[in-house]
TIKEDREN-262871 format. One record per atom (N, C-alpha, C): residue number from 1; residue in three letters; chain; atom name; x, y, z. Coordinates in Angstrom, 3 decimals, decimal comma, always signed. Example, Ala and Ser with C-alpha at 12.3 -4.5 7.8 and 13.67 -1.06 7.14 Angstrom:
REM residues 2
<node nr="1" rest="ALA" kette="A" atom="N" c1="+13,190" c2="-5,690" c3="+7,800"/>
<node nr="1" rest="ALA" kette="A" atom="CA" c1="+12,300" c2="-4,500" c3="+7,800"/>
<node nr="1" rest="ALA" kette="A" atom="C" c1="+13,200" c2="-3,300" c3="+7,800"/>
<node nr="2" rest="SER" kette="A" atom="N" c1="+12,850" c2="-2,250" c3="+7,080"/>
<node nr="2" rest="SER" kette="A" atom="CA" c1="+13,670" c2="-1,060" c3="+7,140"/>
<node nr="2" rest="SER" kette="A" atom="C" c1="+12,900" c2="+0,030" c3="+7,870"/>
***
This chain:
REM residues 60
<node nr="1" rest="MET" kette="A" atom="N" c1="+107,765" c2="+83,805" c3="+82,135"/>
<node nr="1" rest="MET" kette="A" atom="CA" c1="+106,467" c2="+84,298" c3="+81,711"/>
<node nr="1" rest="MET" kette="A" atom="C" c1="+106,275" c2="+85,748" c3="+82,127"/>
<node nr="2" rest="GLY" kette="A" atom="N" c1="+106,903" c2="+86,137" c3="+83,235"/>
<node nr="2" rest="GLY" kette="A" atom="CA" c1="+106,722" c2="+87,489" c3="+83,743"/>
<node nr="2" rest="GLY" kette="A" atom="C" c1="+107,108" c2="+88,562" c3="+82,748"/>
<node nr="3" rest="GLY" kette="A" atom="N" c1="+108,221" c2="+88,341" c3="+82,020"/>
<node nr="3" rest="GLY" kette="A" atom="CA" c1="+108,644" c2="+89,323" c3="+81,023"/>
<node nr="3" rest="GLY" kette="A" atom="C" c1="+107,651" c2="+89,450" c3="+79,890"/>
<node nr="4" rest="ALA" kette="A" atom="N" c1="+107,085" c2="+88,334" c3="+79,454"/>
<node nr="4" rest="ALA" kette="A" atom="CA" c1="+106,088" c2="+88,365" c3="+78,378"/>
<node nr="4" rest="ALA" kette="A" atom="C" c1="+104,831" c2="+89,099" c3="+78,833"/>
<node nr="5" rest="ILE" kette="A" atom="N" c1="+104,417" c2="+88,864" c3="+80,068"/>
<node nr="5" rest="ILE" kette="A" atom="CA" c1="+103,218" c2="+89,532" c3="+80,590"/>
<node nr="5" rest="ILE" kette="A" atom="C" c1="+103,448" c2="+91,038" c3="+80,659"/>
<node nr="6" rest="GLU" kette="A" atom="N" c1="+104,624" c2="+91,456" c3="+81,104"/>
<node nr="6" rest="GLU" kette="A" atom="CA" c1="+104,921" c2="+92,895" c3="+81,175"/>
<node nr="6" rest="GLU" kette="A" atom="C" c1="+104,903" c2="+93,530" c3="+79,786"/>
<node nr="7" rest="ARG" kette="A" atom="N" c1="+105,463" c2="+92,831" c3="+78,787"/>
<node nr="7" rest="ARG" kette="A" atom="CA" c1="+105,435" c2="+93,361" c3="+77,417"/>
<node nr="7" rest="ARG" kette="A" atom="C" c1="+103,997" c2="+93,486" c3="+76,922"/>
<node nr="8" rest="LEU" kette="A" atom="N" c1="+103,178" c2="+92,479" c3="+77,195"/>
<node nr="8" rest="LEU" kette="A" atom="CA" c1="+101,771" c2="+92,537" c3="+76,789"/>
<node nr="8" rest="LEU" kette="A" atom="C" c1="+101,055" c2="+93,696" c3="+77,484"/>
<node nr="9" rest="ARG" kette="A" atom="N" c1="+101,293" c2="+93,840" c3="+78,789"/>
<node nr="9" rest="ARG" kette="A" atom="CA" c1="+100,667" c2="+94,939" c3="+79,545"/>
<node nr="9" rest="ARG" kette="A" atom="C" c1="+101,082" c2="+96,279" c3="+78,959"/>
<node nr="10" rest="ASN" kette="A" atom="N" c1="+102,375" c2="+96,430" c3="+78,647"/>
<node nr="10" rest="ASN" kette="A" atom="CA" c1="+102,865" c2="+97,687" c3="+78,067"/>
<node nr="10" rest="ASN" kette="A" atom="C" c1="+102,255" c2="+97,963" c3="+76,704"/>
<node nr="11" rest="ASP" kette="A" atom="N" c1="+101,828" c2="+96,899" c3="+76,012"/>
<node nr="11" rest="ASP" kette="A" atom="CA" c1="+101,169" c2="+97,059" c3="+74,710"/>
<node nr="11" rest="ASP" kette="A" atom="C" c1="+99,667" c2="+97,262" c3="+74,844"/>
<node nr="12" rest="GLY" kette="A" atom="N" c1="+99,172" c2="+97,360" c3="+76,076"/>
<node nr="12" rest="GLY" kette="A" atom="CA" c1="+97,767" c2="+97,643" c3="+76,305"/>
<node nr="12" rest="GLY" kette="A" atom="C" c1="+96,865" c2="+96,422" c3="+76,423"/>
<node nr="13" rest="VAL" kette="A" atom="N" c1="+97,455" c2="+95,231" c3="+76,502"/>
<node nr="13" rest="VAL" kette="A" atom="CA" c1="+96,668" c2="+94,007" c3="+76,643"/>
<node nr="13" rest="VAL" kette="A" atom="C" c1="+96,154" c2="+93,915" c3="+78,080"/>
<node nr="14" rest="GLU" kette="A" atom="N" c1="+94,885" c2="+93,541" c3="+78,229"/>
<node nr="14" rest="GLU" kette="A" atom="CA" c1="+94,296" c2="+93,369" c3="+79,557"/>
<node nr="14" rest="GLU" kette="A" atom="C" c1="+94,805" c2="+92,059" c3="+80,169"/>
<node nr="15" rest="ILE" kette="A" atom="N" c1="+95,417" c2="+92,165" c3="+81,335"/>
<node nr="15" rest="ILE" kette="A" atom="CA" c1="+95,875" c2="+90,992" c3="+82,066"/>
<node nr="15" rest="ILE" kette="A" atom="C" c1="+94,754" c2="+90,627" c3="+83,038"/>
<node nr="16" rest="VAL" kette="A" atom="N" c1="+94,100" c2="+89,493" c3="+82,794"/>
<node nr="16" rest="VAL" kette="A" atom="CA" c1="+92,965" c2="+89,073" c3="+83,618"/>
<node nr="16" rest="VAL" kette="A" atom="C" c1="+93,452" c2="+88,386" c3="+84,886"/>
<node nr="17" rest="THR" kette="A" atom="N" c1="+94,427" c2="+87,494" c3="+84,757"/>
<node nr="17" rest="THR" kette="A" atom="CA" c1="+95,002" c2="+86,783" c3="+85,896"/>
<node nr="17" rest="THR" kette="A" atom="C" c1="+96,516" c2="+86,831" c3="+85,775"/>
<node nr="18" rest="LYS" kette="A" atom="N" c1="+97,183" c2="+87,320" c3="+86,796"/>
<node nr="18" rest="LYS" kette="A" atom="CA" c1="+98,645" c2="+87,383" c3="+86,798"/>
<node nr="18" rest="LYS" kette="A" atom="C" c1="+99,230" c2="+85,972" c3="+86,789"/>
<node nr="19" rest="PRO" kette="A" atom="N" c1="+100,474" c2="+85,833" c3="+86,314"/>
<node nr="19" rest="PRO" kette="A" atom="CA" c1="+101,113" c2="+84,511" c3="+86,317"/>
<node nr="19" rest="PRO" kette="A" atom="C" c1="+101,172" c2="+83,924" c3="+87,733"/>
<node nr="20" rest="HIS" kette="A" atom="N" c1="+100,852" c2="+82,648" c3="+87,815"/>
<node nr="20" rest="HIS" kette="A" atom="CA" c1="+100,901" c2="+81,942" c3="+89,092"/>
<node nr="20" rest="HIS" kette="A" atom="C" c1="+101,174" c2="+80,459" c3="+88,828"/>
<node nr="21" rest="VAL" kette="A" atom="N" c1="+101,789" c2="+79,796" c3="+89,784"/>
<node nr="21" rest="VAL" kette="A" atom="CA" c1="+102,099" c2="+78,374" c3="+89,659"/>
<node nr="21" rest="VAL" kette="A" atom="C" c1="+100,806" c2="+77,581" c3="+89,812"/>
<node nr="22" rest="ILE" kette="A" atom="N" c1="+100,560" c2="+76,682" c3="+88,842"/>
<node nr="22" rest="ILE" kette="A" atom="CA" c1="+99,386" c2="+75,826" c3="+88,933"/>
<node nr="22" rest="ILE" kette="A" atom="C" c1="+99,750" c2="+74,376" c3="+89,228"/>
<node nr="23" rest="PHE" kette="A" atom="N" c1="+101,026" c2="+74,014" c3="+89,037"/>
<node nr="23" rest="PHE" kette="A" atom="CA" c1="+101,428" c2="+72,631" c3="+89,279"/>
<node nr="23" rest="PHE" kette="A" atom="C" c1="+102,937" c2="+72,554" c3="+89,418"/>
<node nr="24" rest="ARG" kette="A" atom="N" c1="+103,385" c2="+71,737" c3="+90,344"/>
<node nr="24" rest="ARG" kette="A" atom="CA" c1="+104,817" c2="+71,468" c3="+90,519"/>
<node nr="24" rest="ARG" kette="A" atom="C" c1="+105,078" c2="+70,029" c3="+90,088"/>
<node nr="25" rest="HIS" kette="A" atom="N" c1="+105,981" c2="+69,862" c3="+89,161"/>
<node nr="25" rest="HIS" kette="A" atom="CA" c1="+106,310" c2="+68,534" c3="+88,635"/>
<node nr="25" rest="HIS" kette="A" atom="C" c1="+107,434" c2="+67,920" c3="+89,452"/>
<node nr="26" rest="ASP" kette="A" atom="N" c1="+107,063" c2="+67,156" c3="+90,477"/>
<node nr="26" rest="ASP" kette="A" atom="CA" c1="+108,057" c2="+66,497" c3="+91,324"/>
<node nr="26" rest="ASP" kette="A" atom="C" c1="+108,644" c2="+65,258" c3="+90,646"/>
<node nr="27" rest="ASP" kette="A" atom="N" c1="+107,859" c2="+64,660" c3="+89,749"/>
<node nr="27" rest="ASP" kette="A" atom="CA" c1="+108,342" c2="+63,513" c3="+88,980"/>
<node nr="27" rest="ASP" kette="A" atom="C" c1="+108,004" c2="+63,776" c3="+87,512"/>
<node nr="28" rest="ASP" kette="A" atom="N" c1="+108,270" c2="+62,818" c3="+86,644"/>
<node nr="28" rest="ASP" kette="A" atom="CA" c1="+108,070" c2="+63,067" c3="+85,205"/>
<node nr="28" rest="ASP" kette="A" atom="C" c1="+106,798" c2="+62,435" c3="+84,643"/>
<node nr="29" rest="ARG" kette="A" atom="N" c1="+105,803" c2="+62,169" c3="+85,482"/>
<node nr="29" rest="ARG" kette="A" atom="CA" c1="+104,556" c2="+61,569" c3="+84,991"/>
<node nr="29" rest="ARG" kette="A" atom="C" c1="+103,749" c2="+62,527" c3="+84,118"/>
<node nr="30" rest="LEU" kette="A" atom="N" c1="+103,721" c2="+63,813" c3="+84,469"/>
<node nr="30" rest="LEU" kette="A" atom="CA" c1="+102,890" c2="+64,765" c3="+83,736"/>
<node nr="30" rest="LEU" kette="A" atom="C" c1="+103,699" c2="+65,862" c3="+83,043"/>
<node nr="31" rest="GLY" kette="A" atom="N" c1="+104,975" c2="+65,851" c3="+83,216"/>
<node nr="31" rest="GLY" kette="A" atom="CA" c1="+105,847" c2="+66,857" c3="+82,621"/>
<node nr="31" rest="GLY" kette="A" atom="C" c1="+107,250" c2="+66,659" c3="+83,154"/>
<node nr="32" rest="PRO" kette="A" atom="N" c1="+108,180" c2="+67,473" c3="+82,702"/>
<node nr="32" rest="PRO" kette="A" atom="CA" c1="+109,566" c2="+67,310" c3="+83,141"/>
<node nr="32" rest="PRO" kette="A" atom="C" c1="+109,708" c2="+67,465" c3="+84,657"/>
<node nr="33" rest="ALA" kette="A" atom="N" c1="+110,326" c2="+66,486" c3="+85,294"/>
<node nr="33" rest="ALA" kette="A" atom="CA" c1="+110,553" c2="+66,555" c3="+86,744"/>
<node nr="33" rest="ALA" kette="A" atom="C" c1="+111,380" c2="+67,787" c3="+87,081"/>
<node nr="34" rest="GLY" kette="A" atom="N" c1="+111,048" c2="+68,411" c3="+88,209"/>
<node nr="34" rest="GLY" kette="A" atom="CA" c1="+111,801" c2="+69,578" c3="+88,665"/>
<node nr="34" rest="GLY" kette="A" atom="C" c1="+111,383" c2="+70,882" c3="+88,013"/>
<node nr="35" rest="THR" kette="A" atom="N" c1="+110,199" c2="+70,907" c3="+87,391"/>
<node nr="35" rest="THR" kette="A" atom="CA" c1="+109,708" c2="+72,149" c3="+86,789"/>
<node nr="35" rest="THR" kette="A" atom="C" c1="+108,421" c2="+72,592" c3="+87,468"/>
<node nr="36" rest="ASP" kette="A" atom="N" c1="+108,162" c2="+73,887" c3="+87,373"/>
<node nr="36" rest="ASP" kette="A" atom="CA" c1="+106,897" c2="+74,473" c3="+87,816"/>
<node nr="36" rest="ASP" kette="A" atom="C" c1="+106,117" c2="+74,870" c3="+86,572"/>
<node nr="37" rest="GLU" kette="A" atom="N" c1="+104,815" c2="+74,645" c3="+86,605"/>
<node nr="37" rest="GLU" kette="A" atom="CA" c1="+103,948" c2="+75,039" c3="+85,494"/>
<node nr="37" rest="GLU" kette="A" atom="C" c1="+103,215" c2="+76,313" c3="+85,898"/>
<node nr="38" rest="TRP" kette="A" atom="N" c1="+103,408" c2="+77,358" c3="+85,109"/>
<node nr="38" rest="TRP" kette="A" atom="CA" c1="+102,819" c2="+78,669" c3="+85,366"/>
<node nr="38" rest="TRP" kette="A" atom="C" c1="+101,678" c2="+78,930" c3="+84,397"/>
<node nr="39" rest="GLN" kette="A" atom="N" c1="+100,686" c2="+79,718" c3="+84,837"/>
<node nr="39" rest="GLN" kette="A" atom="CA" c1="+99,559" c2="+80,060" c3="+83,979"/>
<node nr="39" rest="GLN" kette="A" atom="C" c1="+99,151" c2="+81,505" c3="+84,231"/>
<node nr="40" rest="ALA" kette="A" atom="N" c1="+98,686" c2="+82,142" c3="+83,166"/>
<node nr="40" rest="ALA" kette="A" atom="CA" c1="+98,119" c2="+83,489" c3="+83,247"/>
<node nr="40" rest="ALA" kette="A" atom="C" c1="+97,018" c2="+83,577" c3="+82,203"/>
<node nr="41" rest="PHE" kette="A" atom="N" c1="+96,095" c2="+84,519" c3="+82,384"/>
<node nr="41" rest="PHE" kette="A" atom="CA" c1="+95,039" c2="+84,740" c3="+81,402"/>
<node nr="41" rest="PHE" kette="A" atom="C" c1="+95,041" c2="+86,194" c3="+80,959"/>
<node nr="42" rest="VAL" kette="A" atom="N" c1="+94,861" c2="+86,411" c3="+79,653"/>
<node nr="42" rest="VAL" kette="A" atom="CA" c1="+94,793" c2="+87,747" c3="+79,062"/>
<node nr="42" rest="VAL" kette="A" atom="C" c1="+93,587" c2="+87,807" c3="+78,129"/>
<node nr="43" rest="ARG" kette="A" atom="N" c1="+93,200" c2="+89,014" c3="+77,741"/>
<node nr="43" rest="ARG" kette="A" atom="CA" c1="+92,153" c2="+89,204" c3="+76,735"/>
<node nr="43" rest="ARG" kette="A" atom="C" c1="+92,814" c2="+89,670" c3="+75,447"/>
<node nr="44" rest="ASP" kette="A" atom="N" c1="+92,465" c2="+89,017" c3="+74,342"/>
<node nr="44" rest="ASP" kette="A" atom="CA" c1="+93,034" c2="+89,435" c3="+73,062"/>
<node nr="44" rest="ASP" kette="A" atom="C" c1="+92,246" c2="+90,617" c3="+72,505"/>
<node nr="45" rest="SER" kette="A" atom="N" c1="+92,643" c2="+91,096" c3="+71,339"/>
<node nr="45" rest="SER" kette="A" atom="CA" c1="+92,021" c2="+92,285" c3="+70,740"/>
<node nr="45" rest="SER" kette="A" atom="C" c1="+90,564" c2="+92,064" c3="+70,360"/>
<node nr="46" rest="GLU" kette="A" atom="N" c1="+90,116" c2="+90,809" c3="+70,291"/>
<node nr="46" rest="GLU" kette="A" atom="CA" c1="+88,723" c2="+90,488" c3="+69,964"/>
<node nr="46" rest="GLU" kette="A" atom="C" c1="+87,890" c2="+90,254" c3="+71,225"/>
<node nr="47" rest="GLY" kette="A" atom="N" c1="+88,524" c2="+90,355" c3="+72,400"/>
<node nr="47" rest="GLY" kette="A" atom="CA" c1="+87,822" c2="+90,152" c3="+73,654"/>
<node nr="47" rest="GLY" kette="A" atom="C" c1="+87,810" c2="+88,719" c3="+74,143"/>
<node nr="48" rest="ASN" kette="A" atom="N" c1="+88,532" c2="+87,840" c3="+73,448"/>
<node nr="48" rest="ASN" kette="A" atom="CA" c1="+88,591" c2="+86,438" c3="+73,858"/>
<node nr="48" rest="ASN" kette="A" atom="C" c1="+89,539" c2="+86,262" c3="+75,037"/>
<node nr="49" rest="LEU" kette="A" atom="N" c1="+89,176" c2="+85,368" c3="+75,947"/>
<node nr="49" rest="LEU" kette="A" atom="CA" c1="+90,044" c2="+85,020" c3="+77,059"/>
<node nr="49" rest="LEU" kette="A" atom="C" c1="+91,054" c2="+83,990" c3="+76,568"/>
<node nr="50" rest="VAL" kette="A" atom="N" c1="+92,345" c2="+84,285" c3="+76,762"/>
<node nr="50" rest="VAL" kette="A" atom="CA" c1="+93,419" c2="+83,422" c3="+76,279"/>
<node nr="50" rest="VAL" kette="A" atom="C" c1="+94,269" c2="+82,992" c3="+77,476"/>
<node nr="51" rest="GLY" kette="A" atom="N" c1="+94,486" c2="+81,681" c3="+77,603"/>
<node nr="51" rest="GLY" kette="A" atom="CA" c1="+95,326" c2="+81,153" c3="+78,656"/>
<node nr="51" rest="GLY" kette="A" atom="C" c1="+96,750" c2="+80,963" c3="+78,153"/>
<node nr="52" rest="LEU" kette="A" atom="N" c1="+97,716" c2="+81,384" c3="+78,944"/>
<node nr="52" rest="LEU" kette="A" atom="CA" c1="+99,126" c2="+81,210" c3="+78,618"/>
<node nr="52" rest="LEU" kette="A" atom="C" c1="+99,732" c2="+80,264" c3="+79,655"/>
<node nr="53" rest="VAL" kette="A" atom="N" c1="+100,500" c2="+79,293" c3="+79,201"/>
<node nr="53" rest="VAL" kette="A" atom="CA" c1="+101,112" c2="+78,314" c3="+80,104"/>
<node nr="53" rest="VAL" kette="A" atom="C" c1="+102,592" c2="+78,216" c3="+79,783"/>
<node nr="54" rest="SER" kette="A" atom="N" c1="+103,414" c2="+78,073" c3="+80,828"/>
<node nr="54" rest="SER" kette="A" atom="CA" c1="+104,845" c2="+77,927" c3="+80,656"/>
<node nr="54" rest="SER" kette="A" atom="C" c1="+105,377" c2="+76,974" c3="+81,722"/>
<node nr="55" rest="GLN" kette="A" atom="N" c1="+106,363" c2="+76,159" c3="+81,352"/>
<node nr="55" rest="GLN" kette="A" atom="CA" c1="+107,056" c2="+75,298" c3="+82,301"/>
<node nr="55" rest="GLN" kette="A" atom="C" c1="+108,482" c2="+75,829" c3="+82,454"/>
<node nr="56" rest="VAL" kette="A" atom="N" c1="+108,876" c2="+76,072" c3="+83,688"/>
<node nr="56" rest="VAL" kette="A" atom="CA" c1="+110,210" c2="+76,593" c3="+83,966"/>
<node nr="56" rest="VAL" kette="A" atom="C" c1="+110,839" c2="+75,777" c3="+85,089"/>
<node nr="57" rest="PRO" kette="A" atom="N" c1="+112,169" c2="+75,743" c3="+85,188"/>
<node nr="57" rest="PRO" kette="A" atom="CA" c1="+112,804" c2="+75,033" c3="+86,301"/>
<node nr="57" rest="PRO" kette="A" atom="C" c1="+112,255" c2="+75,542" c3="+87,638"/>
<node nr="58" rest="ALA" kette="A" atom="N" c1="+112,028" c2="+74,638" c3="+88,552"/>
<node nr="58" rest="ALA" kette="A" atom="CA" c1="+111,450" c2="+74,991" c3="+89,858"/>
<node nr="58" rest="ALA" kette="A" atom="C" c1="+112,256" c2="+76,063" c3="+90,541"/>
<node nr="59" rest="GLY" kette="A" atom="N" c1="+111,538" c2="+76,989" c3="+91,183"/>
<node nr="59" rest="GLY" kette="A" atom="CA" c1="+112,190" c2="+78,029" c3="+91,942"/>
<node nr="59" rest="GLY" kette="A" atom="C" c1="+112,598" c2="+79,258" c3="+91,163"/>
<node nr="60" rest="ARG" kette="A" atom="N" c1="+112,337" c2="+79,312" c3="+89,889"/>
<node nr="60" rest="ARG" kette="A" atom="CA" c1="+112,728" c2="+80,488" c3="+89,095"/>
<node nr="60" rest="ARG" kette="A" atom="C" c1="+111,641" c2="+81,510" c3="+89,064"/>
***
């Protein structure tokens, strides 16, 4: 997610909340086991708050 956020920032998009881990999937009840769920918030060109979410292997 970090690379996408940097590209958005370079394009002038307002980054409201930097990417951060919101959940660690230790088992597969809510998502793939062994992944971290990341979230960030940006403002689009209309001023709307947009949430971005990504699941990546833990520790990346």
